[in-house]
C-alpha positions, 0 to 999 in steps of 0.5 A: 779173796775175789777175782777183782783185786782192790786197787789203790793208789799212792798219794803223792808225798815225795819229791817235786811232784808232792805238792798240796795241790797234786795231793788233792788232785790225785786223791780226787781223781783216784776216787772218781776212777774207782781206786779203793784207797790212797796210801802215804809213807814215812821218811823222817830224814835222809842221811847226808852224803858219806855219813851212812855207815858202810854196812848201810851204804849202796856199794856195800849193801844193795838191799838198802839202796832204795834209801839213797834214792832221790825218792827219800830226800823230800817226804812229807808227813804221812798223817798230815798228808792224809788229813789234808786230803780227807775233807776233799774225798768221801768214800776212798780209804786212806792209809799209811804204808808205813809209819815207823811205829817206835819213833812215836810213843803209842799214846801219841800215835793212838791219838793221831789214829783216832783223829784220822778216823774222825777226819776221814769219817771212819776211812782210815787204816793204819800201816806200821813198821819197825824202821831200819835206818840208823840215822832216823832211830838216832834222831827219834831218840830210840835204841835200835836194840830189841826192836822186835820185843819193843814192837810186839809190846807196842802193838799190844799197847796201841790196841789197848789204847784204841779199844779200851776206855778207860785204859791201863797198860804196864809193860817193859817198854811202855806204860799207861797209867789208868787214863780216859782216851776219848774220843773213840774211834769211828770204826769198831773196835778200832781202824785196821792195822797192818804191819810191815816186816820180812823176818819170820818173827815179824810175819807171825807177829802180824798175824797174832796182833794185827789185821794184816801184813804189808810186804817189802817191795824187795820181795819176790812174788814167791816170797810174798806168797810164803810171807802171806802163808806164814802171817795167816798161820800166825793168825790161825795159832792165835785163834784168829781167822786167817781168811781175814787177814789182809795182805797189801802190796805196794806196786812200784810203777814208772809212768813210761812203763807198758801199763797194759802189762802192769794191768795184766800183772795186777790181776795175777796178784791174788794168786800169791795171797794178796788181798789188795794192791796199790800203785806207787809213783813216789818211787818213780824217776821224776814223775810229772803231773801228766805222767801221773794222769796217764797211770791213773787212767790206764790202770783205773779199775773202771778202765778194765770193766 
């Protein structure tokens, strides 16, 4: 890990700020300013007022408070948003942080991943998570029980679909009959796959089966450091190179923050095992085009040279 931590930017996918024009403008400006990557995220739906079980509501579970935030009420599709900006950019990487994998069968997600890899000219990174919101699980028609084992098998099946042709997979949850799956990805052997999660089992899973980890914004930096250690330990136990494991950290910023201090804070993230960070305004209070421009300019990698 070098001293210059790669810095990405969150593509506007949430709220009034997230217009097709804003997506393209931010993508182009981020590329011009030297940002390393653009990231989207998934929220399938938002619970109607009073419809969450009390165990998941704000007053009873502050850890889930972000689910009641306005930023979750209007979120565009993460892959289609990235596809929209792929043809307007040339170098900047495009990724999801994250998609709730169980909501989409592995074969369908694999097809979308390969298509995104082609549309972007080999610039796509897939970030997946296990999800948590009961409403979304119900709407997707997927049981929440045994999410861990399901995710384990999902990652193995997805890897097979992305790296083998023909492919065959037989598991407890997913089956792929002997099939051809072309076209193949642009990146070899496949686009990078990052996994979100906070439980020790999820962290070791990321180390064993994926290329890296996406921490939760609810984790402290000390927790991120410990999580990164567990992920890399899991990679080593699986015979993989722990130094090759990526740790991507979302940094939620408000346009009126002290951006000089934010810049200084970003420089210290490598000490916590982070290999890349990205600044995300999708969770800010009422982001405007002017506010986004201010943050883009102030935190641009080139601005610190």
